[in-house]
C-alpha positions as CSV (number, residue, x, y, z in Angstrom):
1,X,49.0,-54.6,11.6
2,X,51.2,-53.1,14.1
3,X,51.6,-54.1,17.7
4,X,49.8,-50.7,18.8
5,X,47.0,-51.3,16.1
6,X,46.4,-54.9,17.3
7,X,46.2,-53.6,21.0
8,X,43.8,-51.1,19.9
9,X,41.8,-53.7,18.0
10,X,41.5,-55.7,21.0
11,X,40.6,-52.9,23.2
12,X,37.5,-52.1,20.7
13,X,36.6,-55.7,20.6
14,X,36.5,-55.6,24.5
15,X,34.5,-52.3,24.7
16,X,31.9,-53.6,22.3
17,X,31.3,-57.3,23.4
18,X,32.2,-57.1,27.2
19,X,30.9,-54.0,28.5
20,X,30.7,-55.0,32.1
21,X,34.2,-56.2,32.3
22,X,35.5,-53.3,30.1
23,X,34.1,-51.0,32.5
24,X,35.9,-52.8,35.4
25,X,39.4,-52.6,33.4
26,X,39.3,-48.8,33.6
27,X,40.0,-49.2,37.2
28,X,43.3,-51.0,36.4
29,X,46.8,-49.1,35.9
30,X,47.0,-48.2,32.2
31,X,49.9,-50.7,31.7
32,X,47.8,-53.5,32.7
33,X,44.5,-52.6,30.7
34,X,46.0,-53.2,27.3
35,X,47.0,-56.9,28.5
36,X,43.5,-57.7,29.6
37,X,41.9,-56.1,26.5
38,X,44.5,-58.5,24.4
39,X,43.3,-61.7,26.4
40,X,39.6,-60.6,26.0
41,X,39.9,-59.6,22.4
42,X,41.6,-63.1,21.6
43,X,38.8,-65.0,23.5
44,X,36.2,-63.1,21.8
45,X,37.9,-63.4,18.3
46,X,37.8,-67.1,18.7
47,X,34.2,-67.1,20.1
48,X,32.8,-65.2,17.3
49,X,34.1,-67.9,14.9
50,X,31.8,-70.4,16.6
51,X,28.9,-68.2,17.9
52,X,28.2,-65.5,15.1
53,X,24.9,-65.7,13.6
54,X,25.9,-64.1,10.4
55,X,29.3,-65.9,9.5
56,X,28.9,-67.9,6.5
57,X,32.3,-69.4,6.0
58,X,33.3,-73.0,7.3
59,X,33.7,-72.4,11.1
60,X,35.6,-75.5,11.5
61,X,38.4,-74.5,9.0
62,X,38.3,-71.0,10.4
63,X,39.0,-72.2,13.8
64,X,41.6,-74.5,12.6
65,X,43.5,-71.7,10.7
66,X,43.3,-69.5,13.7
67,X,44.8,-72.6,15.9
68,X,47.6,-73.0,13.5
69,X,48.2,-69.1,13.5
70,X,48.4,-69.3,17.4
71,X,50.7,-72.2,17.4
72,X,53.1,-70.6,14.9
73,X,52.9,-67.3,16.8
74,X,53.6,-69.5,20.3
75,X,56.7,-70.7,18.4
76,X,57.7,-66.9,17.8
77,X,56.6,-66.8,14.1
78,X,55.4,-63.4,12.9
79,X,51.5,-63.2,13.5
80,X,49.8,-61.9,10.1
81,X,46.4,-61.1,11.9
82,X,44.9,-58.1,13.5
83,X,44.4,-59.5,16.9
84,X,47.1,-62.2,17.5
85,X,50.2,-59.5,17.7
86,X,48.5,-58.2,20.9
87,X,47.8,-61.5,22.0
88,X,51.0,-63.4,21.5
89,X,52.8,-60.2,22.8
90,X,50.9,-60.6,26.1
91,X,51.5,-64.3,26.4
92,X,55.3,-64.2,25.8
93,X,55.5,-61.0,28.2
94,X,53.9,-62.8,31.2
95,X,54.8,-66.4,30.5
96,X,51.0,-67.3,30.2
97,X,50.8,-71.0,30.1
98,X,50.4,-72.6,26.5
99,X,48.3,-75.4,27.8
100,X,45.7,-73.1,28.9
101,X,45.4,-71.6,25.5
102,X,45.2,-75.0,24.0
103,X,42.4,-75.7,26.5
104,X,40.4,-72.8,25.4
105,X,40.8,-73.7,21.6
106,X,39.7,-77.3,22.5
107,X,36.6,-75.9,24.1
108,X,35.9,-73.5,21.1
109,X,36.2,-76.6,18.7
110,X,33.7,-78.6,21.1
111,X,31.0,-75.8,20.3
112,X,31.2,-76.7,16.7
113,X,30.0,-80.4,17.5
114,X,28.7,-80.6,21.0
115,X,25.3,-79.3,21.6
116,X,24.2,-80.9,24.9
117,X,26.0,-81.6,28.3
118,X,24.5,-84.7,30.1
119,X,25.7,-83.7,33.7
120,X,27.1,-80.7,35.4
121,X,30.5,-82.5,35.7
122,X,30.4,-82.7,31.6
123,X,29.6,-79.1,31.5
124,X,32.5,-78.3,33.9
125,X,34.9,-80.0,31.6
126,X,33.9,-77.5,28.7
127,X,33.8,-74.6,31.1
128,X,37.4,-75.4,32.2
129,X,38.9,-74.6,28.7
130,X,36.2,-71.8,27.9
131,X,36.2,-69.9,31.3
132,X,38.5,-71.2,33.9
133,X,41.5,-71.1,31.6
134,X,40.7,-67.5,30.7
135,X,40.9,-66.8,34.6
136,X,44.2,-68.3,34.9
137,X,45.5,-66.6,31.9
138,X,44.4,-63.4,33.4
139,X,46.2,-64.0,36.6
140,X,49.6,-63.2,35.6
141,X,48.7,-59.7,34.5
142,X,46.9,-58.9,37.6
143,X,49.7,-59.8,39.7
144,X,49.1,-62.2,42.6
145,X,50.9,-61.0,45.8
146,X,54.3,-62.4,46.3
147,X,54.1,-66.0,47.7
148,X,50.5,-66.1,46.5
149,X,50.8,-67.3,43.1
150,X,49.6,-70.8,43.6
151,X,46.9,-70.0,46.0
152,X,45.3,-67.5,43.7
153,X,44.7,-70.0,40.7
154,X,41.8,-71.6,42.2
155,X,40.0,-68.6,42.9
156,X,40.9,-67.2,39.4
157,X,39.5,-70.2,37.8
158,X,36.3,-70.2,39.9
159,X,35.8,-66.5,39.0
160,X,35.7,-67.6,35.3
161,X,33.2,-70.5,36.1
162,X,30.9,-67.9,37.9
163,X,31.0,-65.6,35.1
164,X,30.3,-68.0,32.5
165,X,27.5,-69.8,34.4
166,X,26.0,-66.3,34.8
167,X,25.9,-65.8,31.2
168,X,24.5,-69.3,30.4
169,X,21.5,-68.3,32.7
170,X,21.0,-65.1,31.2
171,X,21.5,-66.2,27.6
172,X,19.4,-69.4,27.5
173,X,17.2,-68.4,24.6
174,X,20.1,-67.0,22.7
175,X,22.0,-70.2,23.2
176,X,19.2,-72.3,22.1
177,X,18.6,-70.2,18.9
178,X,22.3,-71.5,18.1
179,X,21.5,-74.9,18.6
180,X,23.2,-75.4,22.1
181,X,21.9,-76.3,25.6
182,X,24.4,-75.6,28.2
183,X,21.9,-76.4,31.4
184,X,22.8,-80.0,32.1
185,X,20.2,-82.5,30.7
186,X,20.0,-84.4,34.0
187,X,18.9,-81.0,35.8
188,X,16.4,-80.6,33.0
189,X,15.0,-84.0,33.4
190,X,15.0,-83.5,37.4
191,X,12.8,-80.3,37.1
192,X,10.6,-81.5,34.2
193,X,11.9,-79.1,31.7
194,X,11.8,-80.1,28.0
195,X,14.8,-78.6,25.9
196,X,12.4,-76.9,23.4
197,X,11.1,-74.6,26.5
198,X,14.4,-72.5,26.4
199,X,13.6,-71.2,23.2
200,X,10.2,-69.8,24.1
201,X,9.1,-66.4,25.1
202,X,8.1,-66.9,28.8
203,X,9.6,-68.8,31.3
204,X,7.4,-71.4,32.9
205,X,7.4,-72.7,36.7
206,X,9.4,-75.6,36.1
207,X,12.1,-73.7,34.4
208,X,12.2,-71.0,36.9
209,X,12.9,-73.7,39.4
210,X,15.7,-75.0,37.6
211,X,17.2,-71.8,37.0
212,X,17.1,-71.0,40.5
213,X,19.0,-74.4,41.2
214,X,21.7,-73.4,38.6
215,X,21.8,-70.0,40.1
216,X,22.8,-71.6,43.4
217,X,25.8,-73.4,41.8
218,X,27.1,-70.1,40.3
219,X,26.6,-68.5,43.8
220,X,29.0,-71.3,44.9
221,X,31.4,-70.3,42.2
222,X,31.3,-66.8,43.5
223,X,31.9,-67.6,46.9
224,X,35.1,-69.5,46.4
225,X,36.3,-66.8,43.9
226,X,35.7,-63.9,46.5
227,X,38.7,-65.4,48.5
228,X,41.3,-64.8,45.8
229,X,40.7,-60.9,45.5
230,X,42.8,-60.2,48.5
231,X,45.5,-62.2,46.9
232,X,46.1,-60.0,44.1
233,X,48.2,-56.8,43.9
234,X,46.3,-53.9,45.5
235,X,46.0,-52.0,42.1
236,X,44.3,-55.0,40.8
237,X,41.8,-55.5,43.4
238,X,39.2,-52.7,42.5
239,X,39.0,-54.0,38.9
240,X,38.1,-57.5,39.9
241,X,35.9,-56.5,42.8
242,X,33.9,-54.2,40.2
243,X,33.7,-57.3,37.6
244,X,32.5,-59.4,40.7
245,X,29.9,-56.9,41.6
246,X,28.8,-56.3,38.0
247,X,28.4,-60.2,36.8
248,X,26.9,-60.8,40.5
249,X,24.8,-58.0,39.6
250,X,23.3,-59.8,36.5
251,X,22.6,-62.7,38.7
252,X,21.0,-60.4,41.3
253,X,18.9,-59.1,38.6
254,X,17.8,-62.5,37.2
255,X,16.5,-63.3,40.7
256,X,14.8,-60.2,41.1
257,X,12.9,-60.8,38.0
258,X,11.9,-64.3,39.3
259,X,14.1,-66.0,36.8
260,X,12.1,-64.6,33.7
261,X,15.0,-64.8,31.3
262,X,13.2,-65.5,28.2
263,X,11.2,-62.5,27.8
264,X,13.9,-60.0,27.3
265,X,17.6,-59.7,27.9
266,X,18.6,-59.2,31.8
267,X,20.7,-56.1,32.3
268,X,22.2,-54.5,35.2
269,X,20.5,-51.0,35.7
270,X,23.0,-48.2,34.7
271,X,22.7,-46.4,38.2
272,X,24.0,-49.7,39.9
273,X,27.0,-49.9,37.5
274,X,27.7,-46.2,38.0
275,X,27.7,-46.8,41.8
276,X,29.9,-49.7,41.5
277,X,32.3,-48.0,39.3
278,X,32.3,-44.8,41.5
279,X,32.9,-46.6,44.8
280,X,35.8,-48.8,43.4
281,X,37.4,-45.8,41.6
282,X,38.1,-44.4,44.9
283,X,39.8,-47.6,45.9
284,X,41.7,-47.7,42.6
285,X,43.2,-44.2,43.2
286,X,44.4,-45.1,46.7
287,X,45.9,-48.3,45.6
288,X,47.7,-46.7,42.8
289,X,49.3,-43.8,45.1
290,X,50.4,-46.5,47.4
291,X,52.2,-48.3,44.8
292,X,53.7,-45.1,43.5
293,X,55.2,-44.3,47.2
294,X,56.8,-47.6,47.1
295,X,58.5,-46.7,43.9
296,X,59.8,-43.2,44.8
297,X,62.7,-44.0,47.0
């Protein structure tokens, strides 16, 4: 597997499984896109080991093998894998924190044994690796403005949390089918919702109130994350704004449907996606021209 082929494999994984974010990455300068694809592709690759409905192999052993290959690759060993060459090349190129990679893999291991989270703090502990760490890993590729590297960390992590919590609200039934409940058990008790209700085909009044409560938490994460967009290089802002609007659009659509998430998968209407992309495309072109003008002298 050549490096070029590995980057292409990651791009295809991103295009297939992360459509909203993949659309947003088209607003990045070409050189940044492949690195974002590599990070997403690796995350999806690991996620498929623990989440795939069709996988019949020993998941724990498969994840352990992947972690061992990652550890060897971080030590500069040659990666014999379709996704890791691109991922490791990106990690080495940008000096991405190895601790964040370890935190991500730890959360993936947790998915093999932990099926419930008693409190929101417990869930945040899981999401620190599964989502916030991805935000931190993406940050060097997206280029914080000079002097803003540290200030941009928290918003990047908060955006990862906002995205994942949005997914949890949308995918309640699908996650339950995998045997997992990502809504905190203390919140289920507070609103009088039994876990088995999450596997139904209609969303009852109590569950709707619970989902509205969790959506408020997601909105809080989005608010903190919004402040970080202006801390990035101008050429990265249209991509992140588009992703922000598209994932936030999922939350808007859930609310518009009255939190009916069990009857069918909630999607952002295509016309709204097109409008977001078109609006940010103009900003992307302007930012690209501005950066090129700086380079010409």
